[in-house]
Residue frames as qw, qx, qy, qz and C-alpha x, y, z in Angstrom:
[[0.000, 0.891, 0.453, 0.000, 0.00, 0.00, 0.00],
 [0.410, 0.187, -0.006, 0.893, 1.31, 3.44, -0.90],
 [0.196, -0.831, -0.472, 0.219, 0.16, 6.34, 1.27],
 [0.328, 0.472, 0.047, 0.817, 0.60, 10.02, 0.45],
 [0.362, -0.759, -0.418, 0.344, 0.63, 12.64, 3.20],
 [0.292, 0.814, 0.036, 0.501, 1.03, 16.34, 2.38],
 [0.666, -0.309, -0.300, 0.609, 3.88, 17.82, 4.41],
 [0.047, 0.866, 0.020, 0.498, 4.12, 21.30, 5.88],
 [0.050, -0.684, 0.527, -0.502, 7.06, 21.78, 8.25],
 [0.136, 0.176, -0.935, 0.278, 6.88, 18.18, 9.52],
 [0.396, 0.253, 0.653, -0.594, 3.12, 18.22, 10.04],
 [0.346, 0.492, 0.759, 0.248, 0.16, 17.25, 7.85],
 [0.064, 0.099, 0.222, 0.968, -0.47, 20.24, 5.61],
 [0.280, 0.333, 0.567, -0.700, -3.71, 21.94, 6.68],
 [0.635, 0.585, 0.136, -0.486, -5.00, 22.21, 3.06],
 [0.713, -0.009, 0.610, 0.344, -4.07, 19.61, 0.46],
 [0.523, 0.788, 0.317, 0.075, -5.18, 21.77, -2.48],
 [0.213, 0.939, -0.220, 0.157, -2.16, 24.07, -2.02],
 [0.775, -0.514, 0.318, 0.186, 0.39, 21.72, -0.40],
 [0.247, 0.805, -0.485, -0.236, 3.83, 22.07, -1.97],
 [0.325, 0.380, -0.865, -0.037, 4.94, 18.47, -1.36],
 [0.889, -0.266, -0.016, -0.372, 3.80, 15.07, -0.18],
 [0.244, -0.463, 0.847, -0.091, 5.56, 12.31, 1.69],
 [0.822, 0.136, -0.404, -0.376, 5.06, 8.94, -0.02],
 [0.381, -0.419, 0.774, -0.282, 5.21, 5.98, 2.34],
 [0.681, 0.134, -0.642, -0.325, 5.17, 2.38, 1.12],
 [0.591, -0.331, 0.609, -0.412, 3.89, -0.38, 3.41],
 [0.236, 0.158, -0.928, -0.240, 4.25, -4.09, 2.76],
 [0.584, -0.318, -0.629, -0.403, 1.51, -6.67, 3.42],
 [0.591, -0.400, -0.603, 0.358, 2.36, -6.76, 7.15],
 [0.138, -0.963, -0.182, -0.145, 2.07, -2.94, 7.49],
 [0.654, -0.458, 0.126, 0.589, 5.85, -2.58, 7.76],
 [0.236, 0.907, -0.112, -0.330, 7.23, 0.56, 6.16],
 [0.845, 0.080, 0.373, 0.375, 9.26, -0.48, 3.12],
 [0.462, 0.246, 0.245, 0.816, 10.14, 2.90, 1.63],
 [0.058, -0.865, -0.348, 0.356, 9.68, 6.65, 1.86],
 [0.430, 0.111, 0.259, 0.857, 10.34, 9.64, -0.34],
 [0.107, 0.648, 0.273, -0.703, 9.20, 13.20, -0.91],
 [0.382, 0.453, 0.608, 0.528, 7.46, 14.33, -4.07],
 [0.043, -0.317, -0.070, 0.945, 7.31, 18.04, -4.93],
 [0.286, 0.645, 0.707, 0.057, 3.97, 19.36, -6.17],
 [0.198, 0.000, 0.147, 0.969, 4.74, 23.06, -6.42],
 [0.359, 0.299, 0.196, -0.862, 1.71, 24.83, -7.85],
 [0.020, -0.116, -0.911, -0.395, 0.04, 21.94, -9.70],
 [0.517, -0.124, -0.131, -0.837, -3.64, 22.44, -10.57],
 [0.737, -0.131, 0.447, -0.489, -6.37, 20.13, -9.18],
 [0.934, 0.306, -0.024, -0.184, -6.45, 17.74, -12.10],
 [0.503, 0.615, -0.564, 0.226, -2.64, 17.64, -12.23],
 [0.306, -0.465, 0.686, -0.468, -2.45, 16.74, -8.52],
 [0.860, 0.025, 0.355, -0.366, -4.93, 13.89, -8.95],
 [0.833, 0.506, -0.223, -0.032, -3.16, 12.65, -12.08],
 [0.233, 0.654, -0.650, 0.309, 0.27, 12.82, -10.41],
 [0.520, -0.338, 0.659, -0.426, -0.83, 10.84, -7.33],
 [0.920, 0.229, 0.185, -0.259, -2.41, 8.25, -9.61],
 [0.664, 0.629, -0.392, 0.093, 0.79, 8.02, -11.70],
 [0.018, -0.592, 0.706, -0.389, 2.80, 7.52, -8.50],
 [0.562, -0.094, -0.819, -0.064, 0.62, 4.53, -7.60],
 [0.163, -0.181, 0.552, -0.797, -0.88, 6.10, -4.46],
 [0.301, -0.357, -0.876, -0.117, -3.61, 4.01, -2.85],
 [0.355, -0.768, -0.507, 0.164, -4.52, 6.32, 0.04],
 [0.205, 0.531, -0.110, 0.815, -4.21, 10.07, 0.62],
 [0.453, -0.630, -0.514, 0.364, -4.22, 11.12, 4.28],
 [0.259, 0.393, 0.085, 0.878, -4.71, 14.88, 4.40],
 [0.034, 0.300, 0.449, -0.841, -6.12, 17.89, 6.18],
 [0.477, 0.607, 0.306, -0.556, -8.81, 19.90, 4.45],
 [0.264, -0.018, 0.744, 0.613, -9.46, 19.15, 0.78],
 [0.436, 0.251, -0.081, -0.860, -11.89, 20.69, -1.67],
 [0.752, 0.217, 0.537, -0.313, -14.76, 18.54, -2.82],
 [0.708, 0.648, -0.170, -0.224, -13.82, 18.77, -6.52],
 [0.218, 0.626, -0.746, 0.068, -10.27, 17.57, -5.84],
 [0.486, -0.180, 0.790, -0.327, -11.49, 14.81, -3.52],
 [0.805, 0.395, 0.283, -0.339, -13.89, 13.65, -6.26],
 [0.553, 0.692, -0.449, -0.119, -11.07, 13.58, -8.83],
 [0.061, -0.492, 0.847, -0.195, -8.92, 11.48, -6.50],
 [0.639, 0.044, 0.673, -0.371, -11.74, 9.06, -5.73],
 [0.775, 0.553, 0.006, -0.305, -12.47, 8.73, -9.46],
 [0.411, 0.654, -0.635, 0.020, -8.80, 7.79, -9.91],
 [0.870, -0.135, -0.475, 0.009, -9.24, 5.00, -7.33],
 [0.332, 0.275, -0.549, 0.716, -7.44, 6.81, -4.51],
 [0.481, -0.657, -0.578, 0.060, -9.03, 6.56, -1.07],
 [0.095, 0.589, -0.175, 0.784, -9.08, 9.92, 0.71],
 [0.540, -0.536, -0.558, 0.331, -8.85, 10.15, 4.51],
 [0.144, 0.669, 0.047, 0.727, -9.52, 13.87, 5.07],
 [0.418, -0.789, -0.002, -0.451, -9.51, 16.24, 8.04],
 [0.880, -0.273, -0.193, 0.338, -6.39, 14.78, 9.64],
 [0.093, 0.898, -0.285, 0.324, -3.78, 16.89, 11.44],
 [0.793, -0.566, 0.209, 0.079, -0.65, 16.22, 13.45],
 [0.175, -0.692, 0.636, 0.294, 3.05, 15.46, 13.12],
 [0.668, 0.416, -0.512, -0.344, 3.90, 13.38, 10.04],
 [0.230, 0.298, -0.909, 0.179, 5.71, 10.69, 12.06],
 [0.349, 0.070, 0.735, -0.577, 2.78, 10.15, 14.42],
 [0.697, 0.385, 0.019, -0.604, 0.34, 10.06, 11.49],
 [0.533, 0.410, -0.717, -0.184, 2.51, 7.50, 9.67],
 [0.015, -0.148, 0.916, -0.372, 2.55, 5.41, 12.85],
 [0.535, 0.227, 0.489, -0.650, -1.26, 5.63, 13.08],
 [0.696, 0.424, -0.339, -0.470, -1.58, 4.54, 9.45],
 [0.345, 0.342, -0.872, 0.058, 0.75, 1.62, 10.14],
 [0.101, 0.031, 0.863, -0.495, -1.28, 0.65, 13.24],
 [0.169, -0.413, -0.748, -0.491, -4.57, 1.18, 11.38],
 [0.229, -0.621, -0.596, 0.456, -5.76, 3.73, 13.95],
 [0.196, 0.067, 0.184, 0.961, -5.68, 6.85, 11.77],
 [0.300, -0.416, -0.435, -0.740, -9.46, 7.18, 11.80],
 [0.455, -0.440, -0.729, 0.259, -10.10, 6.77, 15.51],
 [0.165, -0.926, -0.287, -0.183, -10.47, 10.54, 16.04],
 [0.657, -0.533, -0.019, 0.533, -7.09, 11.13, 17.65],
 [0.398, -0.137, 0.328, 0.846, -5.83, 13.09, 14.61],
 [0.184, 0.764, 0.584, 0.203, -9.08, 14.86, 13.65],
 [0.231, 0.379, 0.015, 0.896, -8.66, 18.52, 12.76],
 [0.023, -0.303, -0.566, 0.766, -9.94, 20.86, 15.50],
 [0.393, 0.343, 0.103, -0.847, -13.56, 21.84, 14.98],
 [0.397, 0.171, -0.728, -0.531, -14.27, 18.86, 12.72],
 [0.762, -0.156, 0.241, -0.581, -16.48, 17.09, 15.22],
 [0.736, -0.174, 0.650, 0.078, -14.43, 13.85, 14.99],
 [0.293, -0.013, 0.740, 0.606, -15.03, 13.03, 11.33],
 [0.436, 0.432, 0.072, -0.786, -17.30, 14.86, 8.91],
 [0.615, 0.332, 0.706, 0.117, -19.40, 12.82, 6.52],
 [0.163, -0.262, 0.392, 0.867, -18.39, 14.38, 3.25],
 [0.046, 0.385, 0.781, 0.489, -21.55, 13.51, 1.34],
 [0.223, -0.787, -0.551, -0.164, -23.92, 15.40, 3.60],
 [0.169, 0.592, -0.222, 0.756, -21.53, 17.78, 5.37],
 [0.682, -0.639, -0.051, -0.351, -22.66, 16.46, 8.76],
 [0.116, -0.592, 0.742, -0.291, -20.59, 15.41, 11.69],
 [0.951, -0.102, 0.042, -0.289, -20.32, 11.72, 12.48],
 [0.732, -0.375, 0.528, 0.211, -18.09, 8.69, 12.51],
 [0.201, 0.615, -0.592, -0.480, -15.62, 8.07, 9.72],
 [0.836, 0.252, -0.400, -0.277, -15.38, 5.08, 7.42],
 [0.957, -0.269, 0.002, 0.114, -13.84, 1.81, 8.45],
 [0.405, -0.749, 0.414, 0.321, -10.15, 1.88, 9.33],
 [0.360, 0.667, -0.561, -0.332, -7.50, 1.44, 6.66]]
């Protein structure tokens, strides 16, 4: 599984739409990290960001806020989006590895745990990774 996490000074970037770079983390079948690298995004447009993540073979994007159009493009490309996450990159990577990223511990402040994107209501998130 390849996970992308937008990086801003060692923390999850608060808004993926304008994040300058992402950390790409590869996990093997036993959830052991098998590789990591940084990919620069600069000022790529929405469709270019979605296309680039797809080309890189990303399975999951863990991010802070994300616009609905960009989220829809990523989902259409087969990339699972875990939005409204904040915190230090290393702790978020650990939570992805432990499959606890969606337990509310890393929810952005004011997001009422996890927001259901379809209706814009607060509620529980999807099943864990």
